[in-house]
C-alpha beads as a LAMMPS data file, in Angstrom:
LAMMPS data file: protein, C-alpha beads

382 atoms
381 bonds

1 atom types
1 bond types

-500.0 500.0 xlo xhi
-500.0 500.0 ylo yhi
-500.0 500.0 zlo zhi

Masses

1 110.0

Atoms # bond

1 1 1 96.653 -207.955 -428.356
2 1 1 97.663 -209.166 -424.624
3 1 1 100.122 -212.465 -424.851
4 1 1 100.804 -212.638 -420.620
5 1 1 99.492 -215.782 -418.915
6 1 1 96.841 -215.798 -417.174
7 1 1 96.491 -216.841 -413.273
8 1 1 92.750 -217.550 -412.025
9 1 1 91.550 -214.732 -410.415
10 1 1 92.127 -214.140 -406.459
11 1 1 88.486 -213.853 -405.985
12 1 1 87.462 -217.520 -407.519
13 1 1 87.245 -220.373 -405.135
14 1 1 89.638 -222.691 -405.616
15 1 1 87.918 -226.470 -407.055
16 1 1 86.318 -228.988 -403.804
17 1 1 87.026 -232.325 -402.997
18 1 1 90.101 -234.414 -403.722
19 1 1 93.236 -233.417 -405.912
20 1 1 92.549 -235.348 -409.095
21 1 1 95.293 -236.963 -411.833
22 1 1 93.937 -236.102 -415.293
23 1 1 92.571 -239.608 -416.700
24 1 1 95.107 -240.961 -419.419
25 1 1 93.656 -241.078 -423.127
26 1 1 93.378 -244.507 -423.974
27 1 1 95.905 -246.063 -427.125
28 1 1 94.436 -246.120 -430.076
29 1 1 95.101 -248.657 -432.502
30 1 1 97.922 -247.423 -433.783
31 1 1 99.779 -246.731 -430.342
32 1 1 99.263 -250.218 -429.969
33 1 1 100.985 -250.984 -433.196
34 1 1 103.689 -248.824 -433.357
35 1 1 104.688 -249.002 -429.502
36 1 1 108.151 -250.464 -429.126
37 1 1 108.019 -253.528 -426.646
38 1 1 110.364 -253.646 -424.407
39 1 1 113.393 -255.469 -424.883
40 1 1 113.416 -259.576 -423.973
41 1 1 116.905 -261.229 -422.691
42 1 1 118.965 -262.108 -425.193
43 1 1 118.662 -264.768 -426.381
44 1 1 120.139 -267.404 -429.182
45 1 1 119.375 -266.285 -432.767
46 1 1 117.771 -268.896 -434.567
47 1 1 120.057 -271.392 -436.914
48 1 1 119.421 -271.992 -440.197
49 1 1 118.729 -275.363 -442.103
50 1 1 120.347 -276.487 -445.537
51 1 1 119.513 -279.700 -447.811
52 1 1 121.079 -279.727 -450.353
53 1 1 119.194 -281.612 -453.906
54 1 1 120.433 -284.937 -453.023
55 1 1 118.616 -285.118 -449.385
56 1 1 115.129 -283.157 -451.227
57 1 1 115.543 -286.863 -453.769
58 1 1 116.038 -288.766 -451.159
59 1 1 112.836 -287.731 -449.635
60 1 1 110.903 -287.600 -452.229
61 1 1 112.050 -291.066 -453.142
62 1 1 108.900 -293.850 -452.887
63 1 1 106.835 -290.931 -451.501
64 1 1 105.043 -289.183 -454.441
65 1 1 101.373 -290.665 -453.508
66 1 1 101.956 -288.929 -450.224
67 1 1 103.339 -285.750 -451.961
68 1 1 100.131 -285.847 -453.960
69 1 1 98.083 -285.265 -451.019
70 1 1 100.410 -282.578 -449.296
71 1 1 99.354 -280.800 -453.162
72 1 1 96.028 -281.544 -452.605
73 1 1 96.040 -280.308 -449.491
74 1 1 97.798 -276.966 -449.957
75 1 1 95.058 -276.383 -452.948
76 1 1 92.457 -276.658 -450.564
77 1 1 94.029 -274.928 -447.994
78 1 1 94.814 -271.936 -450.406
79 1 1 90.973 -272.058 -451.914
80 1 1 89.960 -271.583 -447.986
81 1 1 91.278 -268.425 -448.409
82 1 1 94.486 -269.806 -445.679
83 1 1 96.980 -268.253 -448.060
84 1 1 99.054 -264.871 -449.563
85 1 1 100.074 -265.989 -452.786
86 1 1 101.376 -262.348 -454.488
87 1 1 101.898 -262.911 -458.265
88 1 1 104.864 -263.863 -459.084
89 1 1 107.917 -261.350 -460.719
90 1 1 109.623 -261.814 -463.635
91 1 1 113.194 -260.762 -464.361
92 1 1 114.259 -260.816 -468.154
93 1 1 117.242 -260.019 -469.589
94 1 1 117.217 -256.995 -472.591
95 1 1 120.971 -259.681 -473.956
96 1 1 118.336 -262.965 -473.720
97 1 1 115.260 -262.921 -474.170
98 1 1 114.833 -266.234 -473.397
99 1 1 115.977 -266.371 -470.402
100 1 1 114.173 -265.687 -467.024
101 1 1 114.792 -265.858 -462.904
102 1 1 111.139 -265.949 -461.458
103 1 1 110.448 -265.144 -458.064
104 1 1 107.314 -266.766 -456.122
105 1 1 106.753 -265.228 -452.010
106 1 1 104.195 -266.512 -450.659
107 1 1 102.375 -267.840 -446.750
108 1 1 100.470 -271.098 -445.762
109 1 1 99.002 -271.191 -443.287
110 1 1 95.834 -273.665 -442.170
111 1 1 97.833 -276.610 -440.529
112 1 1 101.264 -275.480 -442.820
113 1 1 101.787 -272.178 -441.179
114 1 1 104.608 -271.409 -442.992
115 1 1 105.847 -268.153 -445.351
116 1 1 108.458 -268.173 -447.790
117 1 1 110.203 -267.458 -451.211
118 1 1 111.209 -269.689 -453.930
119 1 1 113.878 -268.321 -456.797
120 1 1 113.877 -269.505 -459.903
121 1 1 116.310 -269.678 -462.819
122 1 1 115.249 -270.806 -466.155
123 1 1 118.482 -270.867 -468.507
124 1 1 117.233 -272.837 -471.704
125 1 1 120.475 -272.048 -472.875
126 1 1 121.942 -274.179 -470.427
127 1 1 122.331 -277.748 -472.004
128 1 1 124.485 -276.761 -474.303
129 1 1 126.584 -275.941 -471.716
130 1 1 126.112 -279.463 -469.798
131 1 1 124.064 -278.359 -466.950
132 1 1 120.682 -278.553 -466.425
133 1 1 117.749 -274.882 -468.078
134 1 1 116.706 -274.793 -463.982
135 1 1 117.969 -273.641 -460.836
136 1 1 116.108 -272.719 -458.200
137 1 1 116.320 -272.201 -454.279
138 1 1 113.600 -271.962 -451.560
139 1 1 113.604 -270.156 -448.125
140 1 1 111.506 -271.073 -445.992
141 1 1 110.424 -268.164 -442.833
142 1 1 109.190 -268.760 -439.567
143 1 1 105.906 -267.157 -439.297
144 1 1 106.696 -266.395 -436.010
145 1 1 109.400 -263.835 -435.900
146 1 1 110.541 -263.891 -439.803
147 1 1 113.638 -265.731 -439.392
148 1 1 114.338 -267.673 -442.174
149 1 1 114.911 -270.832 -441.062
150 1 1 115.441 -273.480 -444.617
151 1 1 117.320 -273.371 -447.544
152 1 1 116.354 -276.397 -449.872
153 1 1 117.669 -277.149 -453.591
154 1 1 114.494 -276.212 -454.994
155 1 1 114.697 -277.052 -458.511
156 1 1 113.338 -280.878 -457.216
157 1 1 110.515 -279.483 -455.499
158 1 1 109.285 -277.559 -458.486
159 1 1 109.425 -280.267 -460.656
160 1 1 108.048 -282.472 -457.864
161 1 1 104.669 -279.985 -457.261
162 1 1 104.222 -279.502 -460.771
163 1 1 104.463 -282.966 -461.093
164 1 1 102.264 -283.522 -458.103
165 1 1 99.483 -281.367 -459.303
166 1 1 99.545 -282.434 -463.602
167 1 1 99.312 -286.263 -461.617
168 1 1 96.196 -285.013 -459.282
169 1 1 94.356 -283.297 -461.795
170 1 1 94.439 -285.921 -464.363
171 1 1 92.804 -288.309 -461.880
172 1 1 90.518 -285.902 -461.389
173 1 1 88.926 -285.303 -465.109
174 1 1 89.814 -288.878 -466.162
175 1 1 88.223 -289.738 -463.286
176 1 1 90.293 -292.978 -462.075
177 1 1 93.871 -293.497 -463.101
178 1 1 93.805 -295.329 -466.363
179 1 1 94.711 -293.729 -469.624
180 1 1 94.872 -295.973 -473.158
181 1 1 97.478 -293.980 -474.231
182 1 1 99.888 -291.447 -473.050
183 1 1 101.659 -288.745 -474.477
184 1 1 104.314 -286.666 -473.804
185 1 1 105.061 -283.537 -475.393
186 1 1 108.399 -282.206 -475.149
187 1 1 111.127 -284.788 -472.787
188 1 1 113.187 -282.847 -470.607
189 1 1 113.095 -282.545 -466.750
190 1 1 109.391 -282.135 -466.056
191 1 1 108.503 -284.585 -468.448
192 1 1 110.995 -286.855 -466.534
193 1 1 108.499 -286.338 -463.345
194 1 1 105.743 -286.786 -464.422
195 1 1 106.357 -290.591 -466.140
196 1 1 108.021 -290.929 -462.380
197 1 1 104.400 -289.477 -460.893
198 1 1 102.527 -291.315 -462.894
199 1 1 104.673 -294.998 -462.486
200 1 1 104.232 -294.446 -458.494
201 1 1 101.209 -293.836 -458.618
202 1 1 100.385 -297.097 -459.798
203 1 1 98.765 -295.227 -463.189
204 1 1 98.335 -298.083 -466.048
205 1 1 97.924 -297.454 -469.849
206 1 1 98.747 -299.455 -473.090
207 1 1 101.644 -297.779 -474.490
208 1 1 103.309 -294.035 -474.727
209 1 1 103.901 -291.988 -477.176
210 1 1 106.652 -289.306 -477.130
211 1 1 107.884 -286.151 -479.253
212 1 1 110.609 -283.709 -479.493
213 1 1 111.839 -281.386 -481.460
214 1 1 115.691 -282.731 -480.766
215 1 1 114.905 -286.608 -482.267
216 1 1 117.436 -287.710 -480.070
217 1 1 116.199 -286.324 -476.798
218 1 1 112.923 -287.934 -478.005
219 1 1 114.621 -291.414 -478.775
220 1 1 116.820 -291.051 -474.884
221 1 1 113.489 -290.622 -473.017
222 1 1 111.882 -293.721 -474.771
223 1 1 115.141 -295.385 -474.344
224 1 1 114.632 -294.051 -469.860
225 1 1 111.048 -295.456 -470.455
226 1 1 111.507 -298.867 -471.669
227 1 1 114.368 -299.503 -469.100
228 1 1 111.987 -298.744 -466.629
229 1 1 109.734 -301.716 -467.170
230 1 1 107.474 -299.804 -469.829
231 1 1 107.745 -301.532 -472.573
232 1 1 109.775 -299.145 -475.624
233 1 1 107.204 -295.679 -476.238
234 1 1 106.886 -294.525 -479.621
235 1 1 108.602 -291.844 -481.209
236 1 1 106.092 -289.394 -483.195
237 1 1 107.171 -287.294 -485.631
238 1 1 105.078 -284.320 -484.942
239 1 1 103.751 -282.712 -481.378
240 1 1 99.900 -283.156 -483.443
241 1 1 100.777 -286.749 -483.495
242 1 1 101.185 -287.299 -480.499
243 1 1 98.234 -285.004 -479.353
244 1 1 95.723 -286.591 -481.800
245 1 1 96.737 -290.539 -480.497
246 1 1 96.327 -289.908 -477.159
247 1 1 93.891 -289.790 -474.448
248 1 1 96.653 -287.928 -471.728
249 1 1 98.770 -285.791 -472.988
250 1 1 101.500 -283.898 -471.324
251 1 1 103.129 -280.935 -472.622
252 1 1 106.455 -279.921 -471.343
253 1 1 108.271 -277.663 -473.526
254 1 1 110.255 -275.069 -473.176
255 1 1 107.930 -272.872 -476.405
256 1 1 107.853 -268.966 -475.670
257 1 1 105.187 -268.440 -478.364
258 1 1 101.843 -271.133 -479.361
259 1 1 102.697 -273.203 -481.833
260 1 1 100.032 -275.832 -481.744
261 1 1 97.061 -274.732 -483.766
262 1 1 94.561 -277.295 -485.265
263 1 1 91.255 -277.544 -482.556
264 1 1 90.645 -280.859 -484.973
265 1 1 93.397 -283.125 -482.753
266 1 1 90.496 -282.392 -480.056
267 1 1 88.032 -284.098 -481.506
268 1 1 88.556 -286.706 -479.353
269 1 1 88.180 -285.206 -476.377
270 1 1 91.500 -285.526 -474.729
271 1 1 92.937 -284.656 -471.597
272 1 1 95.756 -282.435 -471.865
273 1 1 98.194 -281.434 -469.170
274 1 1 99.556 -278.247 -470.836
275 1 1 101.776 -277.981 -467.831
276 1 1 104.046 -275.516 -470.457
277 1 1 101.345 -272.835 -470.396
278 1 1 102.459 -271.881 -474.241
279 1 1 102.211 -274.260 -476.521
280 1 1 98.742 -274.110 -477.276
281 1 1 96.736 -271.243 -479.708
282 1 1 94.103 -269.731 -478.612
283 1 1 91.920 -271.714 -481.076
284 1 1 92.615 -275.078 -478.990
285 1 1 91.869 -273.682 -475.771
286 1 1 88.440 -271.922 -476.875
287 1 1 88.112 -275.529 -477.940
288 1 1 88.292 -277.146 -474.832
289 1 1 87.204 -277.152 -470.926
290 1 1 89.654 -275.233 -469.536
291 1 1 90.595 -275.868 -465.754
292 1 1 94.084 -274.003 -463.955
293 1 1 95.646 -274.035 -460.943
294 1 1 94.423 -269.785 -460.405
295 1 1 92.706 -268.004 -462.375
296 1 1 94.435 -264.639 -461.252
297 1 1 97.801 -266.091 -461.750
298 1 1 97.086 -268.289 -464.758
299 1 1 96.473 -264.899 -466.726
300 1 1 98.956 -263.152 -467.737
301 1 1 102.839 -263.269 -469.137
302 1 1 101.505 -264.140 -471.996
303 1 1 100.353 -267.578 -471.023
304 1 1 97.916 -269.042 -474.123
305 1 1 94.995 -268.447 -471.509
306 1 1 95.920 -265.411 -471.293
307 1 1 95.927 -264.792 -475.472
308 1 1 92.814 -266.007 -475.059
309 1 1 91.662 -263.566 -473.248
310 1 1 92.826 -261.075 -474.984
311 1 1 91.375 -262.587 -478.256
312 1 1 87.875 -262.716 -476.792
313 1 1 87.928 -260.127 -474.207
314 1 1 86.610 -262.551 -471.478
315 1 1 87.376 -265.290 -469.102
316 1 1 84.547 -267.239 -469.172
317 1 1 86.355 -270.009 -471.094
318 1 1 87.966 -271.423 -468.472
319 1 1 85.671 -273.628 -466.176
320 1 1 86.994 -273.628 -462.841
321 1 1 90.221 -274.486 -460.826
322 1 1 92.005 -277.519 -459.228
323 1 1 90.601 -276.783 -455.997
324 1 1 86.851 -277.024 -457.802
325 1 1 87.230 -279.908 -459.343
326 1 1 88.147 -281.050 -455.560
327 1 1 85.391 -279.109 -454.105
328 1 1 82.622 -280.838 -457.000
329 1 1 81.988 -277.057 -457.442
330 1 1 82.634 -277.542 -461.344
331 1 1 83.330 -280.787 -463.322
332 1 1 84.497 -282.504 -466.802
333 1 1 81.937 -282.728 -469.173
334 1 1 81.714 -286.206 -470.602
335 1 1 83.315 -286.593 -474.499
336 1 1 84.577 -283.150 -474.498
337 1 1 88.244 -282.790 -474.283
338 1 1 89.616 -280.962 -470.835
339 1 1 93.267 -278.594 -470.817
340 1 1 94.645 -277.905 -467.311
341 1 1 97.036 -275.475 -467.769
342 1 1 98.609 -274.462 -464.223
343 1 1 100.627 -271.643 -463.839
344 1 1 102.569 -272.529 -460.639
345 1 1 101.605 -271.670 -457.200
346 1 1 103.801 -270.810 -454.332
347 1 1 102.240 -271.878 -452.446
348 1 1 102.065 -275.064 -453.364
349 1 1 106.271 -274.881 -452.912
350 1 1 105.368 -274.085 -449.129
351 1 1 103.640 -276.774 -448.915
352 1 1 106.267 -279.528 -450.724
353 1 1 109.281 -277.710 -449.279
354 1 1 108.396 -277.439 -445.720
355 1 1 106.763 -281.732 -446.100
356 1 1 110.296 -281.882 -447.277
357 1 1 112.436 -280.269 -444.865
358 1 1 110.225 -281.637 -441.205
359 1 1 110.370 -285.580 -442.904
360 1 1 114.470 -284.669 -443.996
361 1 1 115.863 -283.386 -441.152
362 1 1 113.921 -285.947 -438.786
363 1 1 115.200 -288.588 -440.161
364 1 1 118.728 -287.169 -439.247
365 1 1 119.573 -285.471 -443.338
366 1 1 120.754 -281.705 -443.766
367 1 1 123.108 -279.716 -442.633
368 1 1 122.297 -277.562 -439.578
369 1 1 124.428 -273.607 -439.234
370 1 1 123.364 -272.687 -436.157
371 1 1 125.995 -269.612 -436.358
372 1 1 124.310 -268.353 -440.095
373 1 1 122.760 -265.110 -437.807
374 1 1 124.918 -264.661 -434.699
375 1 1 126.018 -261.607 -432.964
376 1 1 127.237 -260.142 -435.779
377 1 1 123.528 -259.797 -436.996
378 1 1 122.926 -258.805 -433.641
379 1 1 125.719 -256.321 -432.539
380 1 1 126.866 -254.901 -435.766
381 1 1 130.147 -256.896 -434.842
382 1 1 132.785 -259.240 -434.232

Bonds

1 1 1 2
2 1 2 3
3 1 3 4
4 1 4 5
5 1 5 6
6 1 6 7
7 1 7 8
8 1 8 9
9 1 9 10
10 1 10 11
11 1 11 12
12 1 12 13
13 1 13 14
14 1 14 15
15 1 15 16
16 1 16 17
17 1 17 18
18 1 18 19
19 1 19 20
20 1 20 21
21 1 21 22
22 1 22 23
23 1 23 24
24 1 24 25
25 1 25 26
26 1 26 27
27 1 27 28
28 1 28 29
29 1 29 30
30 1 30 31
31 1 31 32
32 1 32 33
33 1 33 34
34 1 34 35
35 1 35 36
36 1 36 37
37 1 37 38
38 1 38 39
39 1 39 40
40 1 40 41
41 1 41 42
42 1 42 43
43 1 43 44
44 1 44 45
45 1 45 46
46 1 46 47
47 1 47 48
48 1 48 49
49 1 49 50
50 1 50 51
51 1 51 52
52 1 52 53
53 1 53 54
54 1 54 55
55 1 55 56
56 1 56 57
57 1 57 58
58 1 58 59
59 1 59 60
60 1 60 61
61 1 61 62
62 1 62 63
63 1 63 64
64 1 64 65
65 1 65 66
66 1 66 67
67 1 67 68
68 1 68 69
69 1 69 70
70 1 70 71
71 1 71 72
72 1 72 73
73 1 73 74
74 1 74 75
75 1 75 76
76 1 76 77
77 1 77 78
78 1 78 79
79 1 79 80
80 1 80 81
81 1 81 82
82 1 82 83
83 1 83 84
84 1 84 85
85 1 85 86
86 1 86 87
87 1 87 88
88 1 88 89
89 1 89 90
90 1 90 91
91 1 91 92
92 1 92 93
93 1 93 94
94 1 94 95
95 1 95 96
96 1 96 97
97 1 97 98
98 1 98 99
99 1 99 100
100 1 100 101
101 1 101 102
102 1 102 103
103 1 103 104
104 1 104 105
105 1 105 106
106 1 106 107
107 1 107 108
108 1 108 109
109 1 109 110
110 1 110 111
111 1 111 112
112 1 112 113
113 1 113 114
114 1 114 115
115 1 115 116
116 1 116 117
117 1 117 118
118 1 118 119
119 1 119 120
120 1 120 121
121 1 121 122
122 1 122 123
123 1 123 124
124 1 124 125
125 1 125 126
126 1 126 127
127 1 127 128
128 1 128 129
129 1 129 130
130 1 130 131
131 1 131 132
132 1 132 133
133 1 133 134
134 1 134 135
135 1 135 136
136 1 136 137
137 1 137 138
138 1 138 139
139 1 139 140
140 1 140 141
141 1 141 142
142 1 142 143
143 1 143 144
144 1 144 145
145 1 145 146
146 1 146 147
147 1 147 148
148 1 148 149
149 1 149 150
150 1 150 151
151 1 151 152
152 1 152 153
153 1 153 154
154 1 154 155
155 1 155 156
156 1 156 157
157 1 157 158
158 1 158 159
159 1 159 160
160 1 160 161
161 1 161 162
162 1 162 163
163 1 163 164
164 1 164 165
165 1 165 166
166 1 166 167
167 1 167 168
168 1 168 169
169 1 169 170
170 1 170 171
171 1 171 172
172 1 172 173
173 1 173 174
174 1 174 175
175 1 175 176
176 1 176 177
177 1 177 178
178 1 178 179
179 1 179 180
180 1 180 181
181 1 181 182
182 1 182 183
183 1 183 184
184 1 184 185
185 1 185 186
186 1 186 187
187 1 187 188
188 1 188 189
189 1 189 190
190 1 190 191
191 1 191 192
192 1 192 193
193 1 193 194
194 1 194 195
195 1 195 196
196 1 196 197
197 1 197 198
198 1 198 199
199 1 199 200
200 1 200 201
201 1 201 202
202 1 202 203
203 1 203 204
204 1 204 205
205 1 205 206
206 1 206 207
207 1 207 208
208 1 208 209
209 1 209 210
210 1 210 211
211 1 211 212
212 1 212 213
213 1 213 214
214 1 214 215
215 1 215 216
216 1 216 217
217 1 217 218
218 1 218 219
219 1 219 220
220 1 220 221
221 1 221 222
222 1 222 223
223 1 223 224
224 1 224 225
225 1 225 226
226 1 226 227
227 1 227 228
228 1 228 229
229 1 229 230
230 1 230 231
231 1 231 232
232 1 232 233
233 1 233 234
234 1 234 235
235 1 235 236
236 1 236 237
237 1 237 238
238 1 238 239
239 1 239 240
240 1 240 241
241 1 241 242
242 1 242 243
243 1 243 244
244 1 244 245
245 1 245 246
246 1 246 247
247 1 247 248
248 1 248 249
249 1 249 250
250 1 250 251
251 1 251 252
252 1 252 253
253 1 253 254
254 1 254 255
255 1 255 256
256 1 256 257
257 1 257 258
258 1 258 259
259 1 259 260
260 1 260 261
261 1 261 262
262 1 262 263
263 1 263 264
264 1 264 265
265 1 265 266
266 1 266 267
267 1 267 268
268 1 268 269
269 1 269 270
270 1 270 271
271 1 271 272
272 1 272 273
273 1 273 274
274 1 274 275
275 1 275 276
276 1 276 277
277 1 277 278
278 1 278 279
279 1 279 280
280 1 280 281
281 1 281 282
282 1 282 283
283 1 283 284
284 1 284 285
285 1 285 286
286 1 286 287
287 1 287 288
288 1 288 289
289 1 289 290
290 1 290 291
291 1 291 292
292 1 292 293
293 1 293 294
294 1 294 295
295 1 295 296
296 1 296 297
297 1 297 298
298 1 298 299
299 1 299 300
300 1 300 301
301 1 301 302
302 1 302 303
303 1 303 304
304 1 304 305
305 1 305 306
306 1 306 307
307 1 307 308
308 1 308 309
309 1 309 310
310 1 310 311
311 1 311 312
312 1 312 313
313 1 313 314
314 1 314 315
315 1 315 316
316 1 316 317
317 1 317 318
318 1 318 319
319 1 319 320
320 1 320 321
321 1 321 322
322 1 322 323
323 1 323 324
324 1 324 325
325 1 325 326
326 1 326 327
327 1 327 328
328 1 328 329
329 1 329 330
330 1 330 331
331 1 331 332
332 1 332 333
333 1 333 334
334 1 334 335
335 1 335 336
336 1 336 337
337 1 337 338
338 1 338 339
339 1 339 340
340 1 340 341
341 1 341 342
342 1 342 343
343 1 343 344
344 1 344 345
345 1 345 346
346 1 346 347
347 1 347 348
348 1 348 349
349 1 349 350
350 1 350 351
351 1 351 352
352 1 352 353
353 1 353 354
354 1 354 355
355 1 355 356
356 1 356 357
357 1 357 358
358 1 358 359
359 1 359 360
360 1 360 361
361 1 361 362
362 1 362 363
363 1 363 364
364 1 364 365
365 1 365 366
366 1 366 367
367 1 367 368
368 1 368 369
369 1 369 370
370 1 370 371
371 1 371 372
372 1 372 373
373 1 373 374
374 1 374 375
375 1 375 376
376 1 376 377
377 1 377 378
378 1 378 379
379 1 379 380
380 1 380 381
381 1 381 382
């Protein structure tokens, strides 16, 4: 085989006309996406701001109705498709099966335009150590550069968005801000936040009934409500007593398995805010009209909704989401019990977190670390 390079034959005339440069092929989409842009002149790296628990609480106090509206708008933004809300990831410990740390990454566009992640731990043994069960931090990322611009104490943000979501659902499901009797099962941190949202949104009631497995906790919670001007709540002997006598029942326990299994407790058609997700037996779920925040998120991790799906093989027992209620595409069936079981969406943490951040920093709160990243990050040298 002749492998020599061939030249044009001398008898072949050269091409006529001016010399031309071969056309450069147009860059493909892949070329454009992978081409490294020319570096701009060096600029200062972004700063990182920090809000403590006190900073967050100062922003929330006196503004809970505004917080509920932030949550309402976030639900609608999420329902309109202006979000990315991956499934939460659960970190569990073989030697501590009751403990977990959960990551909730998310992006929320529209009027919010923020990304971030909440890292929240639940260690039920902490109260015996003299510290709260839950701890959390929220990082907010700039969606242009990706840099985190804020770190916020987030157990208060998490509890507040949960309580705001609950009272928003309660208003949509009851048609107003009144319940003849309000019952609370589980009298920990979340219960206190729900109460403060009910109070600040001026809910009307003839009285409260509370229950906790620790009678002393229930008594202390009842005392705190009485000191806040409600009149002293009745302290029930069982969770069943609370459910059977309440028009609006709030369940905020640390239960890992269903412990309420009598559908007759729902015969009077109460509204149940099932915030702890795992208290109700599937027979209770099937006896009620069911709403959640996001079906795909809520029907997992052995929640009561998940256990019900496993039992019946479908999700048709879920009537809709809170956004559906807001938009009027679903409605409460009069006279039938309604259960709201929100899994908790990372987009809500972002919405409330950014609202807290902007308000707190505008008021001069927080601490700014201008050199958190610094040239050590840029150059790898000091």
